[in-house]
N, CA and C of each residue as an Amber inpcrd file, in Angstrom:
protein
   261
 -38.3720000 -22.1720000 -49.0650000 -37.9430000 -20.7890000 -49.1410000
 -39.0220000 -19.9370000 -49.8070000 -39.7150000 -20.5420000 -50.7510000
 -40.7460000 -19.8020000 -51.4730000 -41.8500000 -19.3300000 -50.5180000
 -42.2150000 -20.1910000 -49.5560000 -43.2530000 -19.8310000 -48.5950000
 -42.8280000 -18.6180000 -47.7770000 -41.5410000 -18.5640000 -47.4030000
 -41.0500000 -17.4280000 -46.6270000 -41.1090000 -16.1410000 -47.4450000
 -40.7580000 -16.2310000 -48.7110000 -40.8080000 -15.0450000 -49.5740000
 -42.2500000 -14.5860000 -49.7920000 -43.1560000 -15.5360000 -49.9670000
 -44.5710000 -15.1760000 -50.1090000 -45.0980000 -14.5360000 -48.8230000
 -44.6830000 -15.0540000 -47.6790000 -45.0900000 -14.4870000 -46.4030000
 -44.5750000 -13.0610000 -46.2470000 -43.3160000 -12.8530000 -46.6160000
 -42.7400000 -11.5080000 -46.5490000 -43.4790000 -10.5600000 -47.4870000
 -43.7680000 -11.0140000 -48.7090000 -44.4780000 -10.1740000 -49.6770000
 -45.8750000  -9.8210000 -49.1700000 -46.5710000 -10.7910000 -48.5810000
 -47.8980000 -10.5250000 -48.0310000 -47.8140000  -9.5070000 -46.8950000
 -46.7960000  -9.6490000 -46.0510000 -46.6130000  -8.6950000 -44.9540000
 -46.3460000  -7.2880000 -45.4620000 -45.5250000  -7.1840000 -46.4910000
 -45.2390000  -5.8610000 -47.0690000 -46.5040000  -5.2650000 -47.6760000
 -47.2830000  -6.0890000 -48.3760000 -48.5310000  -5.6090000 -48.9700000
 -49.4920000  -5.0930000 -47.8910000 -49.6450000  -5.8490000 -46.8120000
 -50.5130000  -5.4110000 -45.7150000 -49.9690000  -4.1270000 -45.0940000
 -48.6570000  -4.0300000 -44.9460000 -48.0580000  -2.8100000 -44.4170000
 -48.3440000  -1.5960000 -45.2940000 -48.2760000  -1.7870000 -46.6110000
 -48.5840000  -0.6900000 -47.5430000 -50.0500000  -0.2850000 -47.4060000
 -50.9300000  -1.2720000 -47.3270000 -52.3590000  -0.9700000 -47.1640000
 -52.5920000  -0.2160000 -45.8590000 -51.9680000  -0.6660000 -44.7680000
 -52.0930000   0.0460000 -43.4890000 -51.6000000   1.4840000 -43.6340000
 -50.4760000   1.6460000 -44.3430000 -49.9350000   2.9920000 -44.5360000
 -50.8800000   3.8810000 -45.3220000 -51.4850000   3.3180000 -46.3800000
 -52.4190000   4.0980000 -47.1920000 -53.6730000   4.4710000 -46.4100000
 -54.1130000   3.5760000 -45.5360000 -55.3060000   3.8330000 -44.7310000
 -54.9830000   4.6100000 -43.4570000 -53.6960000   4.8600000 -43.2330000
 -53.2300000   5.5710000 -42.0440000 -53.6760000   4.8550000 -40.7680000
 -53.5130000   3.5280000 -40.7750000 -53.8830000   2.6850000 -39.6430000
 -52.6060000   2.2180000 -38.9600000 -52.6090000   2.2080000 -37.6570000
 -51.4440000   1.7330000 -36.8950000 -51.4080000   0.2050000 -36.9080000
 -50.2410000  -0.3660000 -37.1870000 -50.0770000  -1.8130000 -37.2450000
 -50.1860000  -2.4290000 -35.8550000 -50.8510000  -3.5980000 -35.7510000
 -50.9280000  -4.2700000 -34.4560000 -49.6590000  -5.0620000 -34.1290000
 -48.6780000  -5.0200000 -35.0130000 -47.4350000  -5.7670000 -34.7960000
 -46.6630000  -5.1730000 -33.6150000 -45.8460000  -6.0110000 -32.9500000
 -45.0490000  -5.4920000 -31.8350000 -44.0020000  -4.4970000 -32.3390000
 -43.5190000  -3.6320000 -31.4500000 -42.4880000  -2.6690000 -31.8600000
 -41.2040000  -3.3860000 -32.2940000 -40.3970000  -2.7100000 -33.0440000
 -39.1720000  -3.2920000 -33.5900000 -38.2690000  -3.8330000 -32.4850000
 -38.2060000  -3.1450000 -31.3490000 -37.3380000  -3.6070000 -30.2660000
 -37.7620000  -5.0030000 -29.7890000 -39.0600000  -5.2880000 -29.7880000
 -39.5300000  -6.6170000 -29.3960000 -39.1380000  -7.6530000 -30.4450000
 -39.2210000  -7.2870000 -31.7110000 -38.8320000  -8.2100000 -32.7780000
 -37.3380000  -8.5030000 -32.7400000 -36.5370000  -7.4940000 -32.4110000
 -35.0950000  -7.7060000 -32.2740000 -34.8180000  -8.6580000 -31.1200000
 -35.5550000  -8.5120000 -30.0230000 -35.4070000  -9.4230000 -28.8940000
 -35.7580000 -10.8530000 -29.2720000 -36.8310000 -11.0360000 -30.0280000
 -37.2090000 -12.3740000 -30.4940000 -36.1390000 -12.9630000 -31.4020000
 -35.5590000 -12.1260000 -32.2400000 -34.4750000 -12.5850000 -33.1150000
 -33.2730000 -13.0270000 -32.2840000 -32.9780000 -12.2960000 -31.2210000
 -31.8920000 -12.6780000 -30.3230000 -32.1560000 -14.0150000 -29.6470000
 -33.4070000 -14.2390000 -29.2530000 -33.7650000 -15.5190000 -28.6550000
 -33.5530000 -16.6400000 -29.6600000 -33.9820000 -16.4390000 -30.8940000
 -33.8160000 -17.4430000 -31.9340000 -32.3350000 -17.7530000 -32.1640000
 -31.5100000 -16.7190000 -32.2620000 -30.0710000 -16.9410000 -32.4610000
 -29.4440000 -17.6420000 -31.2620000 -29.8250000 -17.2410000 -30.0550000
 -29.2820000 -17.8830000 -28.8630000 -29.6340000 -19.3530000 -28.8020000
 -30.8410000 -19.6910000 -29.2150000 -31.2690000 -21.0870000 -29.2270000
 -30.4610000 -21.9140000 -30.2270000 -30.0420000 -21.2950000 -31.2990000
 -29.3140000 -22.0080000 -32.3470000 -27.8710000 -22.3190000 -31.9390000
 -27.3700000 -21.6270000 -30.9330000 -25.9930000 -21.8470000 -30.4890000
 -25.8290000 -23.2480000 -29.8870000 -26.8670000 -23.7560000 -29.2290000
 -26.7730000 -25.0390000 -28.5250000 -26.4020000 -26.2060000 -29.4470000
 -27.1230000 -26.4620000 -30.5590000 -26.7280000 -27.6050000 -31.3900000
 -25.3570000 -27.4300000 -32.0310000 -24.9910000 -26.2040000 -32.3540000
 -23.6680000 -25.9600000 -32.9420000 -22.5870000 -26.2230000 -31.8970000
 -22.8060000 -25.7460000 -30.6690000 -21.8280000 -25.9710000 -29.5990000
 -21.6600000 -27.4600000 -29.3170000 -22.7490000 -28.2130000 -29.3550000
 -22.6540000 -29.6650000 -29.1330000 -21.7890000 -30.3240000 -30.1970000
 -21.9670000 -29.9280000 -31.4360000 -21.1650000 -30.5010000 -32.5190000
 -19.6880000 -30.1440000 -32.3450000 -19.4210000 -28.8880000 -31.9860000
 -18.0290000 -28.4440000 -31.7990000 -17.3970000 -29.1980000 -30.6300000
 -18.1460000 -29.4080000 -29.5380000 -17.6100000 -30.1330000 -28.3850000
 -17.3490000 -31.5990000 -28.7210000 -18.0220000 -32.1170000 -29.7420000
 -17.7830000 -33.4880000 -30.1910000 -16.6300000 -33.5800000 -31.1810000
 -15.9130000 -32.4640000 -31.3870000 -14.7070000 -32.4740000 -32.2020000
 -14.8760000 -32.0010000 -33.6260000 -16.0580000 -31.5650000 -34.0160000
 -16.2610000 -31.0740000 -35.3760000 -15.8500000 -29.6070000 -35.4430000
 -15.4250000 -29.1610000 -36.6180000 -15.0580000 -27.7510000 -36.7620000
 -16.3080000 -26.8880000 -36.6640000 -16.1300000 -25.6160000 -36.3510000
 -17.2710000 -24.7140000 -36.2040000 -18.0380000 -24.6010000 -37.5130000
 -17.3260000 -24.4920000 -38.6290000 -17.9900000 -24.3980000 -39.9270000
 -18.7280000 -25.6960000 -40.2400000 -18.0880000 -26.8200000 -39.9740000
 -18.7270000 -28.1090000 -40.1980000 -19.9740000 -28.2750000 -39.3490000
 -19.9180000 -27.7600000 -38.1180000 -21.0750000 -27.8440000 -37.2270000
 -22.2270000 -26.9910000 -37.7540000 -21.8970000 -25.8330000 -38.3080000
 -22.9440000 -24.9430000 -38.8210000 -23.6550000 -25.5230000 -40.0380000
 -22.9290000 -26.2670000 -40.8460000 -23.5460000 -26.7780000 -42.0710000
 -23.9740000 -28.2350000 -41.9690000 -23.7560000 -28.8620000 -40.8070000
 -24.1610000 -30.2600000 -40.6680000 -25.6810000 -30.3650000 -40.7560000
 -26.1560000 -31.5100000 -41.1760000 -27.5950000 -31.7140000 -41.3700000
 -28.3790000 -31.5030000 -40.0730000 -27.8600000 -32.0270000 -38.9740000
 -28.5740000 -31.9150000 -37.7000000 -28.7650000 -30.4600000 -37.2960000
 -27.7210000 -29.6590000 -37.4040000 -27.8270000 -28.2550000 -37.0150000
 -28.6400000 -27.4570000 -38.0240000 -28.4590000 -27.7410000 -39.2980000
 -29.1910000 -27.0120000 -40.3240000 -30.6950000 -27.2170000 -40.1440000
 -31.1070000 -28.4420000 -39.8560000 -32.5340000 -28.6960000 -39.6580000
 -33.0380000 -27.9980000 -38.4010000 -32.2230000 -27.9220000 -37.3730000
 -32.6440000 -27.2520000 -36.1460000 -32.7440000 -25.7460000 -36.3690000
 -31.7840000 -25.1820000 -37.0650000 -31.7560000 -23.7390000 -37.2770000
 -32.9060000 -23.2910000 -38.1670000 -33.1390000 -23.9960000 -39.2510000
 -34.1560000 -23.5830000 -40.2020000 -35.5350000 -24.1270000 -39.8830000
 -35.6110000 -25.1100000 -38.9980000 -36.8890000 -25.7390000 -38.7210000
 -37.2910000 -26.6360000 -39.8740000 -38.4780000 -27.1630000 -39.8120000
 -38.9750000 -28.0240000 -40.8830000 -39.4440000 -27.1290000 -42.0220000
 -38.6710000 -27.0960000 -43.0790000 -39.0320000 -26.2600000 -44.2090000
 -40.2200000 -26.8600000 -44.9430000 -41.0840000 -26.0200000 -45.4720000
 -42.2410000 -26.5300000 -46.2100000 -41.7960000 -27.4250000 -47.3640000
 -42.4930000 -28.5320000 -47.5390000 -42.1880000 -29.4430000 -48.6330000
 -41.0780000 -30.4220000 -48.3350000 -40.4710000 -30.3280000 -47.1690000
 -39.3960000 -31.2450000 -46.7900000 -39.9860000 -32.4020000 -45.9990000
 -39.3600000 -33.5610000 -46.0900000 -39.8060000 -34.7190000 -45.3370000
 -39.0620000 -34.7600000 -44.0140000 -39.7160000 -35.2680000 -43.0040000
 -39.0740000 -35.3690000 -41.7000000 -38.0350000 -36.4790000 -41.7140000
 -37.2180000 -36.5460000 -40.6810000 -36.1690000 -37.5520000 -40.5970000
 -36.7180000 -38.9650000 -40.5630000 -37.9340000 -39.1240000 -40.0710000
 -38.5030000 -40.4640000 -39.9490000 -38.9780000 -40.9870000 -41.2920000
 -38.8740000 -40.1680000 -42.3290000 -39.2550000 -40.6050000 -43.6680000
 -40.7220000 -40.3940000 -43.9590000 -41.4360000 -39.7420000 -43.0500000
 -42.8550000 -39.4940000 -43.2720000 -43.0000000 -38.2200000 -44.0960000
 -44.0070000 -38.1950000 -44.9260000 -44.2710000 -37.0220000 -45.7510000
 -45.0480000 -35.9740000 -44.9850000 -45.4590000 -34.9360000 -45.6830000
 -46.2180000 -33.8410000 -45.0820000 -47.7130000 -34.0900000 -45.1680000
 -48.1600000 -35.3400000 -45.1820000 -49.5860000 -35.6110000 -45.3430000
 -50.3840000 -35.2570000 -44.1380000
């Protein structure tokens, strides 16, 4: 989580610098970012739906380890399921 917060802080800092220099950001428009967010959410429905179809409650499916790892991806500093480190 710390890496995500540092990334957000760096992005805000660069945005402030761009604003001070009156430079247009090369980032995509907000509508494109919203579309990407929709794609991410739509992709996350699949593992949750599989768990629910296997008889688990919707809440249980959302917080199960398999779905949580799929939704959040491999978080920095976490070990993979195979027991290998981040070496």
